[in-house]
C-alpha positions in Angstrom: -18.5 4.3 -19.6 -15.1 2.7 -20.3 -15.1 1.6 -16.7 -18.0 -0.7 -17.5 -16.4 -2.2 -20.6 -13.3 -3.0 -18.4 -15.2 -5.4 -16.2 -15.0 -9.2 -16.5 -18.1 -11.2 -16.9 -17.8 -12.4 -13.3 -17.4 -8.9 -12.0 -20.3 -7.5 -14.1 -22.5 -10.4 -13.0 -21.9 -9.6 -9.3 -22.4 -5.9 -9.7 -25.5 -6.2 -11.7 -27.0 -8.4 -8.9 -26.0 -5.6 -6.4 -27.7 -3.1 -8.7 -24.6 -0.9 -8.9 -25.6 -0.2 -12.6 -28.2 -1.5 -15.0 -27.9 -4.0 -17.8 -29.0 -1.2 -20.1 -26.1 1.0 -18.9 -23.7 -1.9 -19.4 -25.0 -2.5 -22.9 -24.9 1.2 -23.9 -21.3 1.4 -22.8 -20.4 -1.5 -25.2 -22.5 0.0 -28.0 -20.5 3.2 -27.6 -17.3 1.3 -27.7 -18.4 -0.5 -30.9 -19.0 2.9 -32.6 -15.5 4.1 -31.6 -13.8 1.0 -32.9 -15.5 0.3 -36.2 -12.1 0.6 -37.9 -11.3 -2.9 -36.5 -14.1 -4.3 -38.7 -14.9 -6.8 -36.0 -18.7 -6.8 -36.5 -20.5 -7.6 -39.7 -24.0 -6.7 -38.3 -24.6 -4.6 -35.2 -27.9 -5.2 -33.4 -28.1 -2.1 -31.2 -31.9 -1.9 -30.9 -32.3 -5.6 -30.2 -29.5 -5.3 -27.6 -31.3 -2.5 -25.8 -34.6 -4.5 -25.8 -32.9 -7.5 -24.2 -31.0 -5.4 -21.7 -34.3 -3.8 -20.6 -35.8 -7.3 -20.2 -32.8 -8.3 -18.1 -33.2 -5.2 -15.9 -36.8 -6.3 -15.2 -35.7 -9.8 -14.2 -32.9 -8.4 -12.0 -35.3 -6.0 -10.3 -37.6 -8.9 -9.6 -34.8 -11.1 -8.2 -35.2 -13.5 -11.1 -31.8 -13.0 -12.8 -30.5 -16.0 -14.8 -26.8 -17.2 -14.7 -25.6 -14.5 -17.2 -28.3 -12.0 -16.9 -27.5 -8.7 -18.7 -24.1 -9.7 -20.0 -23.4 -8.2 -23.4 -21.8 -10.7 -25.9 -20.9 -10.9 -29.5 -22.0 -13.8 -31.7 -19.8 -15.2 -34.5 -21.7 -14.8 -37.7 -21.7 -18.5 -38.2 -24.4 -19.0 -35.6 -27.9 -18.7 -37.1 -29.9 -16.0 -35.2 -33.6 -15.7 -35.7 -34.5 -12.6 -37.8 -30.9 -11.3 -37.8 -28.7 -11.6 -40.9 -26.4 -14.6 -40.8 -23.8 -14.5 -43.6 -20.9 -16.8 -42.6 -18.9 -13.9 -44.0 -19.8 -14.9 -47.5 -21.5 -13.1 -50.3 -23.5 -16.2 -51.1 -25.5 -15.7 -47.8 -25.6 -11.9 -47.7 -29.1 -10.8 -46.6 -30.1 -14.3 -45.3 -32.1 -13.9 -42.1 -32.8 -17.4 -40.5 -36.3 -18.1 -39.2 -34.7 -20.1 -36.3 -32.0 -19.7 -33.6 -28.9 -21.9 -33.2 -29.0 -24.0 -30.1 -25.8 -22.4 -28.6 -27.0 -18.8 -29.1 -30.5 -19.8 -27.8 -28.8 -21.3 -24.7 -26.9 -18.1 -24.1 -30.1 -16.1 -24.6 -31.9 -18.3 -22.1 -29.0 -17.6 -19.7 -29.9 -13.9 -19.9 -27.1 -12.6 -22.2 -27.6 -9.6 -24.5 -26.5 -10.0 -28.2 -24.6 -6.9 -29.4 -24.2 -8.1 -33.0 -22.8 -10.7 -35.4 -19.0 -10.9 -35.6 -16.7 -11.1 -38.6 -14.8 -14.3 -39.5 -13.0 -16.0 -42.3 -15.5 -17.0 -45.0 -17.3 -20.1 -43.9 -14.7 -20.3 -41.1 -12.0 -21.2 -43.7 -8.8 -19.4 -42.7 -6.2 -18.6 -40.0 -6.0 -14.8 -40.3 -9.6 -13.5 -40.9 -8.5 -12.1 -44.3 -10.9 -14.2 -46.4 -14.1 -12.6 -45.2 -16.2 -11.1 -48.0 -16.7 -8.1 -45.7 -13.1 -7.3 -45.4 -10.3 -8.2 -43.0 -10.5 -7.8 -39.2 -7.7 -5.8 -37.6 -6.1 -7.0 -34.4 -6.3 -4.3 -31.7 -2.8 -5.2 -30.6 0.0 -3.3 -32.4 3.8 -4.0 -32.3 6.0 -1.7 -30.3 8.3 0.4 -32.4 6.8 0.0 -35.8 3.6 0.7 -37.7 1.8 -2.4 -38.8 -1.8 -3.7 -38.9 -1.9 -7.2 -37.7 -4.3 -10.1 -38.3 -6.3 -11.3 -35.3 -6.1 -14.9 -36.3 -8.9 -17.0 -37.7 -11.4 -18.0 -38.3 -12.9 -16.5 -35.2 -10.9 -13.2 -35.7 -13.9 -10.9 -35.2 -14.7 -12.7 -31.9 -11.2 -12.3 -30.7 -10.6 -8.7 -31.8 -13.9 -7.5 -30.3 -13.3 -9.2 -27.0 -9.7 -8.0 -26.8 -10.8 -4.4 -27.6 -13.6 -4.5 -25.0 -16.4 -4.3 -27.7 -18.1 -7.2 -25.9 -17.5 -9.0 -22.7 -17.0 -12.3 -24.4 -17.9 -14.0 -27.7 -18.8 -17.3 -29.3 -16.4 -18.9 -31.6 -16.1 -22.1 -33.6 -13.1 -24.3 -33.8 -12.6 -26.7 -36.6 -8.8 -26.9 -36.6 -7.8 -24.2 -34.2 -10.2 -21.4 -35.0 -10.9 -20.5 -31.4 -7.5 -21.2 -29.8 -5.2 -19.6 -32.4 -7.0 -16.2 -32.6 -7.2 -16.2 -28.8 -3.4 -16.6 -28.7 -3.0 -13.8 -31.3 -5.2 -11.4 -29.3 -4.1 -12.2 -25.7 -7.3 -14.0 -24.7 -8.6 -17.3 -23.3 -10.2 -19.5 -26.0 -11.7 -22.9 -25.2 -12.6 -25.7 -27.7 -14.6 -28.2 -25.6 -14.8 -31.9 -26.4 -16.5 -32.6 -29.7 -20.2 -33.2 -28.9 -20.2 -31.0 -25.7 -21.9 -28.1 -27.5 -24.6 -28.6 -30.1 -23.8 -27.8 -33.7 -27.5 -27.3 -34.6 -28.0 -24.0 -36.3 -24.2 -23.4 -36.9 -23.3 -23.0 -40.5 -21.3 -26.2 -41.3 -17.7 -26.3 -42.5 -16.5 -29.8 -41.5 -19.1 -31.6 -39.6 -16.9 -34.1 -37.8 -14.6 -31.3 -36.5 -16.7 -28.2 -36.0 -17.2 -27.3 -32.3 -18.5 -24.1 -30.6 -16.7 -22.6 -27.7 -16.1 -19.3 -25.8 -13.5 -16.5 -26.2 -13.1 -14.4 -23.1 -10.6 -12.2 -21.3 -9.9 -14.6 -18.5 -10.3 -18.2 -17.5 -13.2 -17.7 -15.1 -15.3 -15.9 -17.7 -14.6 -18.8 -20.1 -15.9 -21.3 -17.5 -19.0 -19.2 -16.9 -19.8 -18.9 -20.6 -19.0 -22.5 -21.6 -21.4 -23.8 -18.9 -24.2 -21.7 -20.5 -23.3 -22.9 -24.0 -23.2 -26.7 -23.3 -25.9 -29.3 -23.0 -27.6 -32.2 -24.8 -29.5 -31.3 -27.9 -31.8 -33.9 -29.6 -31.6 -31.9 -32.8 -27.9 -32.7 -33.1 -27.0 -36.4 -33.5 -23.4 -35.7 -32.4 -24.5 -34.0 -29.2 -23.5 -35.9 -26.1 -26.3 -36.7 -23.6 -24.1 -36.0 -20.6 -24.5 -33.8 -17.5 -22.7 -30.4 -17.8 -20.2 -29.9 -14.9 -19.9 -26.6 -13.1 -16.6 -25.6 -14.7 -16.4 -22.5 -12.5 -16.5 -24.6 -9.3 -13.1 -26.2 -10.0 -11.2 -23.0 -10.4 -8.6 -22.5 -7.6 -8.1 -26.2 -7.0 -4.7 -25.9 -8.5 -2.6 -28.5 -10.2 -0.8 -30.2 -7.3 -0.6 -33.9 -8.0 -1.5 -33.6 -11.7 0.8 -35.1 -14.3 1.5 -32.8 -17.2 2.7 -34.3 -20.5 5.2 -32.5 -22.8 5.1 -34.0 -26.3 8.5 -34.1 -28.0 6.9 -33.8 -31.4 5.8 -30.3 -30.7 9.5 -29.1 -30.7 10.2 -29.2 -34.4 13.5 -27.9 -35.8 13.3 -24.2 -36.2 10.6 -23.6 -33.5 10.4 -19.9 -32.8 12.7 -19.1 -30.0 10.3 -16.9 -28.1 7.5 -19.5 -28.4 9.9 -22.2 -27.1 11.0 -20.0 -24.2 7.4 -19.4 -23.2 6.7 -23.1 -23.3 9.6 -23.8 -21.0 8.4 -21.0 -18.7 4.9 -22.6 -18.6 6.4 -26.0 -17.7 8.4 -24.3 -14.9 5.2 -22.6 -13.6 3.2 -25.8 -13.5 6.1 -27.7 -11.8 6.4 -25.0 -9.1 2.6 -25.2 -8.6 3.0 -28.9 -7.7 2.4 -30.7 -11.0 4.7 -33.5 -12.2 6.2 -33.0 -15.7 6.2 -36.1 -17.9 7.9 -36.4 -21.3 5.5 -38.1 -23.8 5.4 -38.9 -27.4 2.5 -38.4 -29.9 4.2 -40.1 -32.9 1.6 -39.4 -35.5 1.5 -35.7 -34.9 3.6 -35.1 -38.0 0.7 -36.4 -40.1 -2.0 -34.3 -38.5 -1.9 -31.3 -40.8 -2.0 -33.2 -44.1 -4.8 -35.4 -42.6 -6.8 -32.4 -41.6 -6.4 -30.8 -45.0 -7.9 -33.9 -46.6 -10.7 -34.5 -44.1 -11.9 -30.9 -43.6 -12.1 -29.9 -47.3 -13.8 -33.2 -48.1 -16.6 -32.5 -45.6 -16.7 -28.9 -46.7 -17.3 -29.8 -50.4 -20.3 -31.9 -49.2 -21.7 -29.3 -46.8 -21.3 -26.4 -49.2 -23.1 -28.2 -52.0 -26.4 -26.8 -50.5 -25.5 -23.3 -51.7 -26.9 -23.5 -55.2 -29.1 -20.4 -55.6 -32.3 -22.4 -55.5 -33.6 -22.2 -51.9 -31.9 -19.3 -50.1 -29.0 -16.8 -50.4 -27.6 -15.4 -53.5 -29.0 -16.4 -56.9 -27.3 -15.4 -60.2 -29.6 -16.2 -63.2 -28.3 -18.5 -65.9 -29.3 -20.0 -69.2 -30.0 -23.3 -67.6 -30.1 -24.8 -64.1 -26.5 -25.9 -64.3 -25.5 -22.5 -65.5 -27.3 -20.9 -62.6 -25.5 -23.2 -60.2 -22.1 -22.3 -61.7 -22.7 -18.5 -61.9 -24.1 -18.4 -58.3 -21.2 -20.3 -56.8 -18.6 -18.4 -58.9 -19.9 -15.1 -57.7 -20.8 -16.0 -54.1 -17.8 -18.0 -53.0 -14.4 -16.5 -52.3 -11.1 -17.8 -53.5 -10.2 -19.8 -50.3 -13.6 -21.4 -50.2 -13.4 -22.4 -53.8 -9.9 -23.9 -53.2 -11.1 -26.1 -50.4 -14.2 -27.2 -52.3 -12.0 -28.2 -55.2 -9.6 -30.1 -52.9 -12.4 -31.8 -51.1 -14.2 -32.8 -54.3 -11.0 -34.2 -55.7 -10.2 -36.4 -52.7 -13.8 -37.8 -52.7 -13.8 -38.5 -56.4 -13.7 -42.0 -57.9 -10.2 -43.4 -58.0 -8.9 -41.1 -55.3 -11.4 -41.7 -52.4 -9.4 -44.7 -51.1 -6.0 -43.2 -51.8 -6.7 -40.0 -49.9 -9.9 -39.8 -47.9 -10.0 -43.4 -46.5 -6.2 -43.2 -45.8 -6.7 -39.9 -44.0 -9.4 -41.4 -41.8 -7.1 -44.3 -40.9 -4.3 -41.8 -39.9 -6.9 -39.8 -37.9 -7.6 -43.0 -35.9 -3.9 -43.4 -35.1 -3.7 -39.8 -33.9 -6.7 -40.5 -31.6 -4.9 -43.6 -30.3 -1.8 -41.6 -29.6 -3.8 -39.2 -27.4 -5.6 -42.1 -25.7 -2.3 -43.8 -24.8 -0.8 -40.5 -23.6 -3.7 -39.8 -21.3 -3.1 -43.2 -19.6 0.1 -41.6 -18.3 -0.8 -37.9 -17.9 -3.8 -35.8 -16.8 -3.1 -32.9 -19.2 -0.8 -31.9 -22.0 1.0 -28.5 -22.4 2.1 -27.2 -25.8 2.4 -23.8 -27.6 -0.8 -22.6 -29.2 0.6 -21.2 -32.4 4.0 -21.2 -34.0 4.3 -17.4 -33.9 2.6 -14.2 -32.7 0.2 -12.3 -34.9 1.6 -11.3 -38.3 0.8 -8.4 -40.6 -2.4 -8.2 -42.7 -0.3 -7.2 -45.7 2.4 -9.8 -45.2 2.9 -11.9 -48.3 2.2 -15.4 -47.0 1.7 -18.4 -49.3 -1.2 -20.8 -48.8 0.9 -23.6 -47.3 2.6 -21.3 -44.8 -0.8 -20.0 -43.8 -2.1 -23.6 -43.2 1.0 -24.2 -41.0 -0.5 -21.8 -38.4 -2.7 -24.7 -37.3 0.1 -27.1 -36.8 -0.2 -27.2 -32.9 -4.0 -27.0 -32.8 -5.1 -29.5 -35.5 -4.2 -32.7 -33.7 -6.6 -32.1 -30.8 -9.4 -31.3 -33.3 -8.9 -34.5 -35.2 -9.0 -36.4 -31.9 -12.1 -34.6 -30.6 -10.5 -33.7 -27.3 -10.9 -30.4 -25.4 -8.2 -27.8 -25.7 -7.7 -24.2 -24.6 -5.3 -21.3 -25.2 -4.2 -19.1 -22.3 -2.3 -15.9 -22.7 1.0 -16.3 -21.0 3.6 -14.0 -22.3 4.8 -11.5 -24.9 7.2 -11.2 -27.8 10.0 -8.6 -27.7 7.6 -6.4 -29.7 5.0 -6.7 -26.9 2.6 -9.0 -28.8 0.8 -11.7 -26.9 1.7 -15.4 -27.0 -0.5 -18.3 -25.8 0.0 -21.7 -24.3 -2.3 -24.6 -25.1 -3.7 -27.1 -22.6 -5.2 -30.4 -23.8 -7.0 -33.0 -21.7 -8.9 -36.2 -22.4 -12.5 -36.3 -23.7 -15.1 -34.8 -21.3 -12.5 -33.6 -18.8 -12.9 -29.9 -19.2 -12.7 -29.6 -15.4 -9.0 -30.6 -15.4 -8.5 -28.3 -18.4 -9.8 -25.3 -16.5 -7.7 -26.2 -13.4 -4.5 -26.1 -15.5 -5.6 -23.0 -17.4 -6.3 -21.2 -14.1 -2.9 -22.1 -12.7 -1.1 -20.8 -15.9 -3.1 -17.6 -15.8 -2.3 -17.0 -12.1 1.4 -17.6 -12.7 1.6 -15.5 -15.9 -0.1 -12.4 -14.6 -0.9 -11.5 -18.2 -2.2 -7.9 -18.7 -4.5 -7.6 -21.6 -5.5 -4.4 -23.5 -7.7 -1.8 -21.9 -10.7 -0.2 -23.7 -9.7 1.5 -26.9 
């Protein structure tokens, strides 16, 4: 059974078509793996019966020669995507027990492509976090462990359940959402490929909102080809989402293997701050060398407003969160705590239902939007955001892609005492691309001396995911990274 969970999506797709095993057998192998690895706390809700039903439907289609692009492939769905008739919590007590009467566009597209949903994956509450320790359902554990010492590590966040489950072979791939790095950073911590497409490439309809101008869905997989396969199925115009782009979706898989010969790769000097982790810096230099040997031209560039990206993000994102989360009031759906008055009911419901990190960000967001502070903080942050976008636009006139580290460190311990500001700094390399709305991906490329994975980040201009995948594939080929086997 573990042999089946070791397959990539591409391998399983081919072997299912050749009828070497059934979709039901593939699903059962993953359900068994989920049972053995519940200690990771990767899933909030397991949907075994539903998975078996859909696997049987896939087998019927495969037998009739009517298989769809991802027919019978078992996936995990981040519990931020609404799934019809299946509990969707956003990892918050305020939504515990909520079963949507509708399906998110992205999860519906994956279903229409033939995938089998194994369950809903754990995350930081309302996607607010960088370590998956803010979930109301408990922290997720990284399946990677450091050599020579006992420690339970974080999987990164917010898509920590998606990353842990994929790395531990509890699903063949998973959906994630990325607001400031929440696909790319956990992918780096867990030795995976994580792709944040251009803002507007994937529909946000039916995805529980954190920060509407930043949130973007994307895939987390064990290799680049699988990410290309999965992203194509997830993308496409959606009239229900006003930010969805009405553009044709390229065949991302078709560009793999084209290499990077002739491409210009930018190396931003601002991503080498004083005190940069020596192992992260060494891997970055190695990545530069790999791309140069593969035929790319390395170009030094500057992104001068990068230093302002993190404070800008932590004004814009909480401001949008405070507006989006105002809908959770105990009146229409989710948790309701009775009070003596309507205002008292609001206050008690939110005090009970929201966790500490969510409350912190709501308070920050409400403050920066309040009278007297709106111009000083929110408007100024939007102006700086425009400058960050301009930096990237000017850089992409000179280069085809940008290479940076994904995260400033490898995964750290669940019980490490890390203050809030230090935790926010985990997003320092990923936030600029989110503010600019450009595509980015993390590729596992090396290890620390303790044997923990480290990722490299590739960025390209808007709507150019094809170049993104070409560079990612070249890095993957050069790195020869070996992920974890089944637990």
